gemmi code that builds the backbone of each chain (N, CA, C; Angstrom):
import gemmi

chains = {
    "A": [
        ("MET", (97.775, -9.980, 67.922), (99.176, -9.310, 68.344), (99.008, -7.825, 68.147)),
        ("TYR", (99.682, -7.054, 69.017), (99.554, -5.624, 69.068), (100.356, -5.079, 67.852)),
        ("GLU", (99.692, -4.028, 67.250), (100.350, -3.434, 66.183), (100.976, -2.005, 66.394)),
        ("LEU", (102.090, -1.747, 66.273), (102.936, -0.858, 66.771), (102.676, 0.424, 65.863)),
        ("PRO", (102.322, 1.521, 66.324), (102.013, 2.739, 65.570), (103.606, 3.092, 65.055)),
        ("GLN", (103.433, 3.661, 63.834), (104.586, 4.037, 63.167), (105.316, 5.090, 63.791)),
        ("ASP", (104.698, 6.076, 64.465), (105.188, 7.317, 65.143), (105.606, 7.124, 66.408)),
        ("ILE", (105.957, 5.983, 66.790), (106.035, 5.595, 68.177), (107.051, 6.339, 68.982)),
        ("THR", (108.265, 6.855, 68.390), (109.153, 7.469, 69.160), (108.779, 8.874, 69.176)),
        ("GLN", (107.724, 9.312, 68.478), (107.533, 10.859, 68.417), (106.554, 11.257, 69.295)),
        ("GLU", (105.795, 10.435, 69.873), (104.777, 10.800, 70.844), (104.980, 10.425, 72.225)),
        ("LYS", (104.164, 11.235, 73.157), (104.382, 10.929, 74.565), (103.629, 9.702, 75.051)),
        ("PRO", (104.382, 8.952, 75.673), (103.599, 7.883, 76.183), (102.407, 8.140, 77.111)),
        ("ASP", (101.157, 7.459, 76.593), (99.913, 7.953, 77.286), (98.876, 6.706, 77.303)),
        ("VAL", (98.765, 6.076, 78.631), (97.843, 5.021, 78.676), (96.451, 5.298, 78.354)),
        ("PHE", (96.067, 6.637, 78.187), (94.523, 6.949, 77.916), (94.422, 6.953, 76.403)),
        ("ARG", (95.643, 6.969, 75.559), (95.532, 6.807, 74.137), (95.285, 5.370, 73.692)),
        ("LYS", (94.331, 5.140, 72.803), (93.989, 3.794, 72.460), (95.064, 2.995, 71.670)),
        ("LYS", (95.853, 3.799, 70.859), (96.801, 3.165, 69.972), (98.160, 3.415, 70.536)),
        ("CYS", (98.259, 3.973, 71.907), (99.675, 3.998, 72.528), (100.075, 2.684, 72.843)),
        ("PRO", (101.312, 2.315, 72.810), (101.904, 1.105, 73.284), (101.734, 0.940, 74.808)),
        ("ALA", (101.788, 2.134, 75.547), (101.497, 2.116, 76.868), (100.179, 1.470, 77.224)),
        ("ARG", (99.087, 1.749, 76.535), (97.778, 1.138, 76.735), (97.851, -0.409, 76.549)),
        ("TYR", (98.559, -0.833, 75.503), (98.712, -2.285, 75.359), (99.473, -2.902, 76.578)),
        ("LEU", (100.509, -2.336, 76.901), (101.195, -2.792, 78.167), (100.397, -2.688, 79.544)),
        ("LEU", (99.574, -1.638, 79.554), (98.711, -1.490, 80.703), (97.793, -2.760, 80.643)),
        ("SER", (97.263, -3.193, 79.536), (96.253, -4.208, 79.416), (96.924, -5.662, 79.670)),
        ("ARG", (98.263, -5.680, 79.417), (98.981, -6.793, 79.824), (99.409, -7.050, 81.325)),
        ("VAL", (99.699, -5.809, 82.003), (100.123, -6.092, 83.368), (99.088, -5.773, 84.503)),
        ("SER", (97.954, -5.245, 83.964), (96.723, -5.063, 84.789), (96.002, -6.420, 84.896)),
        ("GLY", (95.153, -6.496, 85.660), (94.223, -7.912, 85.786), (94.959, -8.617, 86.974)),
        ("LYS", (93.815, -9.289, 87.737), (94.388, -9.808, 88.987), (95.537, -10.974, 88.849)),
        ("TRP", (95.441, -11.650, 87.721), (96.328, -12.870, 87.626), (97.877, -12.319, 87.383)),
        ("SER", (97.793, -11.386, 86.522), (99.197, -10.596, 86.357), (99.930, -10.201, 87.495)),
        ("MET", (98.913, -9.240, 88.202), (99.284, -8.640, 89.437), (99.739, -9.584, 90.429)),
        ("LEU", (98.957, -10.772, 90.767), (99.277, -11.746, 91.796), (100.621, -12.648, 91.312)),
        ("ILE", (100.637, -12.898, 89.991), (102.174, -13.552, 89.747), (103.253, -12.786, 90.030)),
        ("VAL", (103.078, -11.428, 89.530), (104.452, -10.331, 89.756), (104.529, -10.286, 91.165)),
        ("ASP", (103.379, -10.222, 92.126), (103.496, -10.132, 93.390), (104.154, -11.296, 94.156)),
        ("ALA", (103.847, -12.364, 93.607), (104.299, -13.629, 94.241), (105.810, -13.990, 94.122)),
        ("LEU", (106.181, -13.309, 92.942), (107.719, -13.574, 92.689), (108.737, -12.476, 93.215)),
        ("HIS", (109.104, -12.796, 94.413), (109.955, -11.831, 94.917), (111.157, -12.787, 95.536)),
        ("ASN", (112.427, -12.263, 95.191), (113.533, -12.725, 95.927), (113.894, -14.215, 95.647)),
        ("LYS", (112.858, -15.075, 95.229), (112.967, -16.314, 95.073), (112.399, -16.641, 93.802)),
        ("ASN", (113.212, -17.553, 93.021), (112.527, -18.257, 91.867), (111.480, -19.262, 92.219)),
        ("LEU", (110.399, -19.169, 91.512), (109.425, -20.137, 91.759), (109.018, -21.071, 90.741)),
        ("ARG", (108.639, -22.298, 90.969), (108.132, -23.430, 90.035), (106.696, -23.105, 89.787)),
        ("ASN", (106.349, -23.689, 88.627), (104.877, -23.927, 88.362), (104.016, -24.337, 89.482)),
        ("GLY", (104.206, -25.369, 90.040), (103.442, -25.985, 91.298), (103.501, -24.996, 92.523)),
        ("GLU", (104.582, -24.160, 92.638), (104.600, -23.423, 93.831), (103.722, -22.132, 93.487)),
        ("LEU", (103.616, -21.692, 92.292), (102.781, -20.585, 91.880), (101.326, -20.970, 91.990)),
        ("MET", (101.103, -22.059, 91.690), (99.777, -22.670, 91.846), (99.249, -22.709, 93.305)),
        ("ARG", (100.194, -23.079, 94.121), (99.837, -23.086, 95.584), (99.750, -21.937, 96.142)),
        ("ILE", (100.564, -20.876, 95.779), (100.542, -19.591, 96.445), (99.397, -18.756, 95.925)),
        ("ILE", (99.150, -18.810, 94.661), (97.932, -18.126, 94.092), (96.802, -18.951, 94.029)),
        ("GLU", (96.095, -19.018, 95.090), (94.856, -19.727, 95.199), (93.738, -19.399, 94.301)),
        ("GLY", (93.268, -20.587, 93.515), (92.147, -20.525, 92.620), (92.551, -20.181, 91.170)),
        ("ILE", (93.913, -19.978, 90.880), (94.324, -19.863, 89.402), (94.305, -21.166, 88.928)),
        ("SER", (93.834, -21.327, 87.630), (93.924, -22.429, 86.794), (95.277, -22.810, 86.202)),
        ("GLN", (95.370, -23.891, 85.818), (96.857, -24.095, 85.146), (96.844, -23.466, 83.964)),
        ("LYS", (95.791, -23.263, 83.281), (95.611, -22.705, 81.773), (95.897, -21.128, 82.086)),
        ("MET", (95.412, -20.533, 83.073), (95.545, -19.050, 83.225), (96.982, -18.821, 83.655)),
        ("LEU", (97.384, -19.769, 84.488), (98.906, -19.537, 84.942), (99.932, -19.501, 83.860)),
        ("THR", (99.656, -20.614, 82.874), (100.493, -20.688, 81.794), (100.408, -19.564, 80.826)),
        ("GLN", (99.165, -19.177, 80.484), (98.861, -17.956, 79.517), (99.515, -16.816, 80.333)),
        ("THR", (99.299, -16.511, 81.369), (99.761, -15.072, 82.076), (101.267, -15.134, 82.123)),
        ("LEU", (101.921, -16.211, 82.474), (103.386, -16.237, 82.426), (103.872, -16.042, 81.115)),
        ("ARG", (103.204, -16.489, 80.262), (103.755, -16.445, 78.650), (103.684, -14.934, 78.384)),
        ("GLU", (102.558, -14.299, 78.819), (102.497, -12.793, 78.484), (103.529, -11.967, 79.149)),
        ("LEU", (103.667, -12.421, 80.377), (104.688, -11.461, 81.078), (106.101, -11.709, 80.508)),
        ("GLU", (106.456, -13.037, 80.068), (107.595, -13.113, 79.572), (107.741, -12.434, 78.363)),
        ("GLU", (106.843, -12.389, 77.481), (106.805, -11.672, 76.111), (107.176, -10.181, 76.325)),
        ("ILE", (106.721, -9.613, 77.457), (107.166, -8.217, 77.628), (108.405, -8.093, 78.604)),
        ("GLN", (109.059, -9.242, 78.731), (110.284, -9.576, 79.479), (110.182, -8.987, 80.945)),
        ("LEU", (108.990, -9.031, 81.642), (108.942, -8.816, 83.033), (109.248, -10.043, 83.781)),
        ("VAL", (109.135, -11.095, 83.201), (109.325, -12.391, 83.867), (110.381, -13.402, 82.860)),
        ("LYS", (111.333, -13.967, 83.651), (112.244, -14.752, 82.970), (111.773, -16.372, 83.228)),
        ("ARG", (112.033, -17.095, 82.209), (111.801, -18.470, 82.498), (113.069, -19.345, 82.429)),
        ("HIS", (113.323, -20.004, 83.252), (114.695, -20.884, 83.322), (114.279, -22.372, 83.141)),
        ("ASP", (114.733, -22.910, 82.154), (114.382, -24.466, 81.987), (115.830, -25.120, 82.406)),
        ("MET", (115.665, -25.729, 83.271), (117.138, -26.458, 83.723), (117.417, -27.553, 82.969)),
        ("GLN", (116.680, -27.939, 82.005), (116.948, -28.921, 80.868), (117.263, -30.249, 81.569)),
        ("THR", (116.613, -30.741, 82.620), (116.701, -31.931, 83.377), (115.577, -32.897, 83.031)),
        ("VAL", (115.797, -34.070, 83.378), (114.680, -35.064, 83.477), (114.595, -35.637, 84.812)),
        ("PRO", (113.452, -35.708, 85.335), (112.222, -34.882, 84.914), (112.444, -33.443, 84.918)),
        ("PRO", (111.645, -32.666, 83.995), (111.802, -31.363, 83.692), (111.733, -30.528, 85.105)),
        ("HIS", (112.509, -29.365, 85.143), (112.602, -28.487, 86.165), (112.682, -27.140, 85.528)),
        ("VAL", (111.475, -26.382, 85.830), (111.298, -24.999, 85.106), (111.103, -24.027, 86.309)),
        ("GLU", (111.949, -22.901, 86.305), (111.536, -21.959, 87.359), (111.329, -20.562, 86.620)),
        ("TYR", (110.718, -19.753, 87.333), (110.211, -18.261, 86.893), (110.909, -17.413, 87.817)),
        ("GLU", (111.354, -16.247, 87.297), (112.050, -15.198, 87.847), (111.636, -13.765, 87.349)),
        ("LEU", (111.419, -12.810, 88.230), (111.355, -11.434, 87.864), (112.510, -10.884, 87.259)),
        ("THR", (112.435, -10.250, 86.031), (113.629, -9.537, 85.452), (113.843, -8.222, 86.287)),
        ("GLU", (114.697, -7.461, 86.024), (115.069, -6.061, 86.497), (113.772, -5.242, 86.551)),
        ("LEU", (113.280, -5.186, 85.204), (112.043, -4.490, 85.071), (110.965, -4.872, 85.674)),
        ("GLY", (110.809, -6.228, 85.842), (109.768, -6.913, 86.676), (109.664, -6.651, 88.100)),
        ("LYS", (111.040, -6.548, 88.672), (111.161, -6.173, 90.079), (110.752, -4.746, 90.219)),
        ("SER", (111.138, -3.852, 89.382), (110.582, -2.493, 89.421), (109.182, -2.253, 89.498)),
        ("LEU", (108.479, -3.003, 88.549), (107.091, -2.948, 88.355), (106.405, -3.583, 89.617)),
        ("ARG", (107.046, -4.524, 90.206), (106.517, -5.294, 91.566), (106.325, -4.286, 92.519)),
        ("GLU", (107.190, -3.331, 92.651), (107.038, -2.346, 93.871), (105.699, -1.507, 93.688)),
        ("LYS", (105.324, -1.209, 92.459), (104.102, -0.393, 92.270), (102.745, -1.575, 92.337)),
        ("ILE", (103.119, -2.694, 92.065), (101.918, -3.624, 92.158), (101.717, -4.139, 93.610)),
        ("CYS", (102.804, -4.177, 94.406), (102.662, -4.557, 95.698), (102.000, -3.361, 96.519)),
        ("ALA", (102.212, -2.274, 96.211), (101.799, -0.929, 96.808), (100.234, -1.010, 96.716)),
        ("MET", (99.718, -1.480, 95.576), (98.251, -1.611, 95.308), (97.734, -2.667, 96.097)),
        ("ASP", (98.519, -3.942, 96.014), (97.844, -5.211, 96.742), (97.748, -4.852, 98.280)),
        ("ARG", (98.851, -4.148, 98.789), (98.843, -4.101, 100.131), (97.837, -2.983, 100.550)),
        ("TRP", (97.736, -2.017, 99.644), (96.598, -1.060, 100.029), (95.160, -1.729, 100.126)),
        ("ILE", (94.957, -2.532, 99.268), (93.710, -3.088, 99.075), (93.580, -3.955, 100.452)),
        ("GLU", (94.551, -4.700, 100.967), (94.584, -5.295, 102.039), (94.447, -4.607, 103.253)),
        ("GLU", (95.164, -3.492, 103.286), (94.958, -2.655, 104.452), (93.652, -2.006, 104.613)),
        ("ASN", (93.001, -1.672, 103.441), (91.662, -0.996, 103.382), (90.591, -1.915, 103.254)),
        ("MET", (90.720, -3.250, 103.309), (89.741, -4.172, 103.132), (88.554, -4.022, 103.959)),
        ("LEU", (88.659, -4.004, 105.064), (87.465, -3.846, 106.166), (86.779, -2.684, 105.923)),
        ("GLU", (87.295, -1.523, 105.553), (86.647, -0.342, 105.440), (85.813, -0.355, 103.907)),
        ("LEU", (86.640, -0.890, 102.933), (85.884, -1.222, 101.640), (84.666, -2.003, 101.887)),
        ("ILE", (84.690, -3.131, 102.655), (83.605, -4.054, 102.784), (82.488, -3.366, 103.531)),
        ("ALA", (82.932, -2.622, 104.528), (81.956, -1.947, 105.432), (81.034, -1.061, 104.544)),
        ("ASN", (81.758, -0.549, 103.547), (81.008, 0.518, 102.595), (80.204, -0.151, 101.663)),
        ("ASN", (80.402, -1.422, 101.408), (79.749, -2.094, 100.328), (78.434, -2.847, 100.707)),
        ("PRO", (77.214, -2.198, 100.085), (75.920, -2.598, 100.463), (75.763, -4.019, 100.071)),
        ("SER", (76.186, -4.332, 98.804), (75.833, -5.789, 98.283), (76.640, -6.836, 99.191)),
        ("ILE", (77.915, -6.619, 99.700), (78.456, -7.384, 100.697), (77.914, -7.484, 102.039)),
        ("GLN", (77.358, -6.175, 102.483), (76.802, -6.183, 103.762), (75.556, -7.048, 103.772)),
        ("LEU", (74.784, -6.886, 102.635), (73.516, -7.765, 102.557), (73.719, -9.195, 102.767)),
        ("LYS", (74.825, -9.774, 102.073), (75.240, -11.048, 102.243), (75.478, -11.365, 103.769)),
        ("ARG", (76.249, -10.363, 104.332), (76.709, -10.717, 105.776), (75.452, -10.673, 106.721)),
        ("ASN", (74.504, -9.730, 106.526), (73.373, -9.660, 107.250), (72.534, -11.118, 107.180)),
        ("LYS", (72.690, -11.755, 106.009), (71.852, -12.814, 105.911), (72.219, -14.064, 106.589)),
        ("THR", (73.602, -14.102, 106.887), (74.220, -15.203, 107.415), (74.053, -15.308, 108.844)),
    ],
    "B": [
        ("MET", (77.390, -12.262, 92.700), (77.651, -11.320, 93.889), (78.702, -12.122, 94.841)),
        ("TYR", (79.554, -11.408, 95.377), (80.731, -11.947, 96.114), (79.964, -12.497, 97.518)),
        ("GLU", (80.364, -13.593, 97.954), (79.847, -14.238, 99.140), (81.152, -13.966, 100.176)),
        ("LEU", (80.425, -13.303, 101.240), (81.439, -13.053, 102.435), (81.657, -14.086, 103.278)),
        ("PRO", (83.038, -14.552, 103.515), (83.119, -15.748, 104.445), (82.825, -15.240, 105.702)),
        ("GLN", (82.340, -16.320, 106.626), (81.864, -15.925, 107.973), (83.010, -15.464, 108.889)),
        ("ASP", (84.225, -15.940, 108.557), (85.215, -15.635, 109.659), (85.993, -14.419, 109.249)),
        ("ILE", (85.393, -13.478, 108.640), (85.891, -12.263, 107.817), (86.840, -11.448, 108.880)),
        ("THR", (86.355, -11.245, 110.076), (87.272, -10.445, 110.904), (88.425, -11.077, 111.585)),
        ("GLN", (88.419, -12.275, 111.440), (89.415, -13.087, 112.396), (90.550, -13.400, 111.328)),
        ("GLU", (90.720, -13.291, 110.145), (91.815, -13.593, 109.215), (92.365, -12.395, 108.715)),
        ("LYS", (93.764, -12.515, 108.397), (94.534, -11.531, 107.857), (94.172, -11.319, 106.471)),
        ("PRO", (93.870, -10.098, 106.210), (93.481, -9.864, 104.624), (94.533, -10.265, 103.645)),
        ("ASP", (94.250, -11.063, 102.754), (95.418, -11.592, 101.918), (94.970, -11.805, 100.500)),
        ("VAL", (95.459, -11.036, 99.479), (94.904, -11.223, 98.146), (95.065, -12.452, 97.489)),
        ("PHE", (96.131, -13.337, 97.967), (96.522, -14.600, 97.551), (95.421, -15.633, 97.886)),
        ("ARG", (94.634, -15.373, 98.911), (93.566, -16.351, 99.354), (92.372, -16.169, 98.579)),
        ("LYS", (92.007, -17.329, 97.947), (90.692, -17.272, 97.032), (89.501, -16.729, 97.612)),
        ("LYS", (89.201, -17.035, 98.691), (88.139, -16.405, 99.509), (88.039, -15.140, 100.254)),
        ("CYS", (89.376, -14.752, 100.312), (89.352, -13.540, 101.001), (88.798, -12.278, 100.230)),
        ("PRO", (88.091, -11.507, 101.049), (87.389, -10.205, 100.295), (88.547, -9.544, 99.662)),
        ("ALA", (89.843, -9.413, 100.060), (90.850, -8.652, 99.447), (90.922, -8.998, 98.013)),
        ("ARG", (90.819, -10.400, 97.634), (90.829, -10.995, 96.458), (89.716, -10.407, 95.677)),
        ("TYR", (88.561, -10.519, 96.028), (87.329, -9.863, 95.370), (87.635, -8.423, 94.939)),
        ("LEU", (88.137, -7.640, 96.008), (88.331, -6.377, 95.704), (89.417, -5.997, 94.706)),
        ("LEU", (90.407, -6.817, 94.845), (91.506, -6.628, 93.771), (91.019, -6.983, 92.286)),
        ("SER", (90.081, -8.009, 92.226), (89.410, -8.280, 90.950), (88.528, -7.182, 90.472)),
        ("ARG", (87.924, -6.310, 91.269), (87.254, -5.225, 91.247), (88.152, -4.040, 90.638)),
        ("VAL", (89.114, -3.768, 91.275), (90.052, -2.645, 90.890), (91.146, -2.761, 89.987)),
        ("SER", (91.562, -4.169, 89.645), (92.505, -4.285, 88.712), (91.701, -4.349, 87.384)),
        ("GLY", (92.605, -4.418, 86.338), (91.891, -4.621, 85.113), (92.012, -2.947, 84.514)),
        ("LYS", (92.354, -2.832, 83.192), (92.628, -1.624, 82.651), (91.580, -0.568, 82.797)),
        ("TRP", (90.169, -0.941, 82.571), (89.008, 0.071, 82.554), (89.015, 0.604, 84.055)),
        ("SER", (89.055, -0.211, 85.093), (88.880, 0.373, 86.406), (89.950, 1.445, 86.672)),
        ("MET", (91.284, 1.000, 86.322), (92.359, 1.815, 86.588), (92.401, 3.079, 85.807)),
        ("LEU", (91.996, 2.933, 84.526), (92.017, 4.220, 83.783), (90.752, 5.166, 84.239)),
        ("ILE", (89.630, 4.694, 84.515), (88.665, 5.518, 85.191), (89.084, 6.155, 86.609)),
        ("VAL", (89.682, 5.450, 87.426), (90.188, 5.977, 88.618), (91.504, 7.091, 88.475)),
        ("ASP", (92.229, 6.675, 87.414), (93.300, 7.539, 87.137), (92.648, 8.905, 86.491)),
        ("ALA", (91.752, 8.815, 85.634), (91.159, 9.945, 84.977), (90.389, 10.948, 85.962)),
        ("LEU", (89.700, 10.439, 87.030), (89.067, 11.253, 87.898), (89.933, 11.865, 89.077)),
        ("HIS", (90.461, 13.004, 88.773), (91.293, 13.641, 89.776), (90.893, 15.155, 89.837)),
        ("ASN", (90.701, 15.645, 91.092), (90.599, 17.006, 91.356), (89.221, 17.518, 90.777)),
        ("LYS", (88.543, 16.946, 89.718), (87.693, 17.466, 88.965), (86.512, 16.525, 88.758)),
        ("ASN", (85.318, 16.814, 89.010), (84.268, 15.766, 88.677), (84.140, 15.660, 87.154)),
        ("LEU", (83.806, 14.513, 86.613), (83.720, 14.223, 85.205), (82.256, 13.752, 84.961)),
        ("ARG", (81.873, 14.154, 83.762), (80.674, 13.591, 83.245), (80.941, 12.404, 82.364)),
        ("ASN", (79.888, 11.604, 82.029), (80.096, 10.354, 81.264), (80.839, 10.656, 79.915)),
        ("GLY", (80.300, 11.727, 79.412), (80.812, 11.971, 77.846), (82.279, 12.558, 78.038)),
        ("GLU", (82.816, 13.215, 79.108), (84.103, 13.607, 79.256), (85.003, 12.313, 79.573)),
        ("LEU", (84.448, 11.250, 80.292), (85.157, 10.057, 80.598), (85.385, 9.434, 79.297)),
        ("MET", (84.275, 9.359, 78.476), (84.451, 8.686, 77.094), (85.501, 9.274, 76.328)),
        ("ARG", (85.594, 10.594, 76.262), (86.797, 11.219, 75.267), (87.972, 11.143, 76.040)),
        ("ILE", (88.141, 11.081, 77.352), (89.441, 11.025, 77.963), (90.019, 9.620, 77.709)),
        ("ILE", (89.239, 8.460, 78.026), (89.699, 7.226, 78.047), (89.229, 6.575, 76.610)),
        ("GLU", (90.105, 6.873, 75.651), (89.929, 6.342, 74.226), (89.811, 4.789, 74.219)),
        ("GLY", (88.742, 4.649, 73.466), (88.334, 3.122, 73.084), (87.518, 2.442, 74.168)),
        ("ILE", (87.162, 2.983, 75.180), (86.175, 2.541, 76.260), (84.836, 2.547, 75.493)),
        ("SER", (84.068, 1.453, 75.464), (82.644, 1.470, 75.102), (81.688, 2.074, 76.218)),
        ("GLN", (80.525, 2.519, 75.778), (79.680, 3.084, 76.663), (79.195, 2.044, 77.790)),
        ("LYS", (79.068, 0.751, 77.071), (78.662, -0.446, 78.113), (79.678, -0.718, 79.224)),
        ("MET", (80.960, -0.659, 78.733), (82.045, -0.928, 79.681), (82.087, 0.231, 80.577)),
        ("LEU", (82.083, 1.341, 80.249), (82.104, 2.477, 81.120), (81.022, 2.444, 82.221)),
        ("THR", (79.872, 2.375, 81.751), (78.733, 2.292, 82.581), (78.783, 1.118, 83.758)),
        ("GLN", (79.233, -0.143, 83.243), (79.331, -1.216, 84.072), (80.624, -0.977, 85.145)),
        ("THR", (81.693, -0.423, 84.617), (82.941, -0.255, 85.507), (82.541, 0.817, 86.517)),
        ("LEU", (81.863, 1.755, 86.172), (81.513, 2.989, 87.100), (80.673, 2.386, 88.135)),
        ("ARG", (79.821, 1.380, 87.838), (78.864, 0.981, 88.742), (79.491, 0.033, 89.670)),
        ("GLU", (80.390, -0.671, 89.226), (81.429, -1.541, 90.117), (82.057, -0.854, 91.138)),
        ("LEU", (82.741, 0.391, 90.624), (83.483, 1.227, 91.525), (82.574, 1.851, 92.348)),
        ("GLU", (81.393, 2.270, 92.000), (80.433, 2.863, 93.080), (79.963, 1.988, 94.027)),
        ("GLU", (79.837, 0.630, 93.768), (79.455, -0.475, 94.662), (80.518, -0.572, 95.895)),
        ("ILE", (81.734, -0.420, 95.472), (82.720, -0.444, 96.656), (83.093, 0.900, 96.961)),
        ("GLN", (82.425, 1.751, 96.760), (82.281, 3.214, 97.123), (83.876, 3.848, 96.940)),
        ("LEU", (84.447, 3.461, 95.793), (85.536, 4.097, 95.346), (85.258, 5.580, 94.578)),
        ("VAL", (83.953, 5.394, 93.966), (83.456, 6.377, 92.919), (82.202, 6.801, 93.631)),
        ("LYS", (81.844, 8.300, 93.551), (80.522, 8.733, 93.847), (79.748, 9.323, 92.674)),
        ("ARG", (78.489, 8.958, 92.531), (77.795, 9.498, 91.494), (76.886, 10.523, 91.878)),
        ("HIS", (76.922, 11.890, 91.247), (76.193, 12.871, 91.618), (75.071, 13.156, 90.521)),
        ("ASP", (73.849, 13.033, 90.768), (72.698, 13.100, 89.937), (72.205, 14.653, 90.127)),
        ("MET", (72.317, 15.532, 89.320), (71.895, 16.840, 89.558), (70.367, 17.031, 89.473)),
        ("GLN", (69.792, 15.834, 89.128), (68.213, 15.955, 88.997), (67.737, 17.175, 88.162)),
        ("THR", (68.495, 17.273, 87.021), (68.034, 18.304, 86.192), (67.390, 17.837, 84.940)),
        ("VAL", (66.676, 18.545, 84.063), (66.304, 18.341, 82.833), (66.959, 19.153, 81.697)),
        ("PRO", (67.801, 18.827, 80.909), (68.161, 17.403, 80.634), (69.093, 16.967, 81.790)),
        ("PRO", (69.230, 15.546, 81.850), (69.979, 14.994, 82.996), (71.447, 15.447, 83.077)),
        ("HIS", (71.961, 15.703, 84.275), (73.369, 15.998, 84.389), (73.875, 15.324, 85.605)),
        ("VAL", (74.740, 14.127, 85.234), (75.344, 13.348, 86.204), (76.810, 13.475, 86.095)),
        ("GLU", (77.512, 13.567, 87.397), (78.976, 13.717, 87.559), (79.378, 12.674, 88.387)),
        ("TYR", (80.699, 12.190, 88.089), (81.400, 11.214, 88.990), (82.464, 11.867, 89.584)),
        ("GLU", (82.729, 11.373, 90.741), (83.793, 11.868, 91.585), (84.481, 10.714, 92.492)),
        ("LEU", (85.875, 10.854, 92.779), (86.459, 9.818, 93.666), (85.946, 10.156, 94.943)),
        ("THR", (85.817, 9.014, 95.874), (85.572, 9.334, 97.202), (87.034, 9.379, 97.756)),
        ("GLU", (86.958, 9.534, 99.036), (88.357, 9.841, 99.799), (89.072, 8.412, 99.612)),
        ("LEU", (88.509, 7.285, 99.789), (89.162, 6.024, 99.588), (89.650, 5.943, 98.165)),
        ("GLY", (88.878, 6.429, 97.274), (89.194, 6.381, 95.820), (90.408, 7.205, 95.690)),
        ("LYS", (90.424, 8.464, 96.138), (91.622, 9.223, 96.097), (92.894, 8.574, 96.612)),
        ("SER", (92.756, 7.861, 97.719), (93.906, 7.159, 98.382), (94.335, 6.137, 97.304)),
        ("LEU", (93.439, 5.258, 96.725), (93.769, 4.209, 95.730), (94.446, 4.741, 94.634)),
        ("ARG", (93.898, 6.005, 94.218), (94.377, 6.492, 92.884), (95.893, 6.828, 92.854)),
        ("GLU", (96.424, 7.087, 94.037), (97.835, 7.300, 94.180), (98.527, 6.282, 93.756)),
        ("LYS", (98.130, 4.870, 94.142), (98.790, 3.742, 93.832), (98.561, 3.425, 92.369)),
        ("ILE", (97.317, 3.653, 91.819), (97.192, 3.309, 90.302), (98.027, 4.276, 89.696)),
        ("CYS", (98.008, 5.550, 89.891), (98.730, 6.385, 89.024), (100.189, 5.885, 89.085)),
        ("ALA", (100.650, 5.547, 90.198), (102.172, 5.014, 90.260), (102.471, 4.039, 89.209)),
        ("MET", (101.450, 3.119, 89.107), (101.576, 1.978, 88.267), (101.404, 2.503, 86.628)),
        ("ASP", (100.454, 3.325, 86.383), (100.186, 3.934, 85.095), (101.490, 4.844, 84.682)),
        ("ARG", (101.918, 5.569, 85.542), (103.040, 6.472, 85.094), (104.373, 5.621, 84.891)),
        ("TRP", (104.600, 4.405, 85.578), (105.715, 3.479, 85.641), (105.649, 2.999, 84.159)),
        ("ILE", (104.394, 2.501, 83.975), (104.258, 1.927, 82.504), (104.621, 2.895, 81.509)),
        ("GLU", (104.081, 4.221, 81.486), (104.514, 5.073, 80.559), (106.017, 5.603, 80.400)),
        ("GLU", (106.551, 5.535, 81.749), (108.095, 5.741, 81.695), (108.978, 4.720, 81.277)),
        ("ASN", (108.368, 3.561, 81.382), (109.350, 2.401, 80.874), (108.809, 1.741, 79.568)),
        ("MET", (107.843, 2.495, 78.920), (107.204, 2.027, 77.671), (108.366, 1.584, 76.707)),
        ("LEU", (109.194, 2.593, 76.372), (110.147, 2.212, 75.114), (111.055, 1.068, 75.528)),
        ("GLU", (111.426, 0.850, 76.898), (112.348, -0.203, 77.213), (111.475, -1.437, 77.101)),
        ("LEU", (110.230, -1.502, 77.586), (109.424, -2.675, 77.413), (109.110, -2.990, 76.025)),
        ("ILE", (109.030, -2.106, 75.212), (108.778, -2.257, 73.729), (110.138, -2.875, 73.111)),
        ("ALA", (111.190, -2.209, 73.479), (112.314, -2.672, 72.745), (112.586, -4.194, 73.176)),
        ("ASN", (112.256, -4.595, 74.340), (112.503, -6.034, 74.770), (111.558, -7.015, 74.175)),
        ("ASN", (110.368, -6.355, 73.507), (109.219, -7.233, 73.136), (109.521, -7.800, 71.801)),
        ("PRO", (109.992, -9.072, 71.603), (110.162, -9.582, 70.345), (108.883, -9.499, 69.484)),
        ("SER", (107.634, -9.773, 69.827), (106.474, -9.795, 68.918), (106.282, -8.228, 68.341)),
        ("ILE", (106.516, -7.256, 69.258), (106.418, -5.965, 68.833), (107.619, -5.678, 67.830)),
        ("GLN", (108.597, -5.939, 68.327), (109.708, -5.683, 67.437), (109.584, -6.445, 66.009)),
        ("LEU", (108.940, -7.505, 65.920), (108.839, -8.204, 64.724), (107.959, -7.365, 63.887)),
        ("LYS", (106.802, -6.776, 64.512), (105.994, -5.783, 63.614), (106.677, -4.559, 63.109)),
        ("ARG", (107.490, -4.152, 63.949), (108.234, -2.881, 63.718), (109.175, -3.088, 62.491)),
        ("ASN", (109.974, -4.265, 62.385), (110.708, -4.642, 61.442), (110.050, -4.616, 60.050)),
        ("LYS", (108.782, -5.025, 60.034), (107.992, -5.433, 58.940), (107.613, -4.102, 58.312)),
        ("THR", (107.545, -2.955, 59.065), (106.803, -1.681, 58.407), (107.901, -1.085, 57.684)),
    ],
}
model = gemmi.Model(1)
for chain_id, residues in chains.items():
    chain = gemmi.Chain(chain_id)
    for i, (resn, *xyz) in enumerate(residues, 1):
        res = gemmi.Residue()
        res.name, res.seqid = resn, gemmi.SeqId(i, " ")
        for name, pos in zip(("N", "CA", "C"), xyz):
            atom = gemmi.Atom()
            atom.name, atom.element = name, gemmi.Element(name[0])
            atom.pos, atom.b_iso = gemmi.Position(*pos), 0.0
            res.add_atom(atom)
        chain.add_residue(res)
    model.add_chain(chain)
structure = gemmi.Structure()
structure.add_model(model)
structure.setup_entities()
């Protein structure tokens, strides 16, 4: 668990500082799984199985763990409909929606520049030449 | 090493697809260390020791490894001055500078919303109440 520095309100938030809460938050929201989950949740609540289908390759364990972490910093809200069989949906909070804009900008940049990044990558080129 | 799908030029880049190169690239550039290195490199070339000082808490091993990964997808350029003692500098490429805008937007969002995210975080609140 993250330990909050005592002088929290007196310092300028700074992701470069090891003990700044901003660094802790960066480590929570960065990483492909967090970014893909936040990116996937837009306009529509999604269920566990829907997220699994959209985010190809994520394991159930990683999905559950990352959703819990995003819930902890209240970027994602969990709705348990209290039904039998269970029906649980996930939704971005207002903060989550605001962050999603930044994450989407990065994801779409990667997609738009993919061919150029790959063209420049000697290790990927090597694989391509071999096929 | 990433294995390039054969139908690479025929499909729409998509970070949600497990075998899309965009997913591979996302996993390379997401993560706090990549993001902090790209964020730190702006306008000015930086040496290894300077990066270590700016990015508090990064280990030499992680810095070296992440710089090499960013070099591989040509977001970062390494300049070896071929001097004795050795003098090596790192610089963002044009693609790296373009990506940096997106990464900075995310880092600055986290800093700007830090207090709200912390206020909402019960696990951090708990720690604060205890001190």
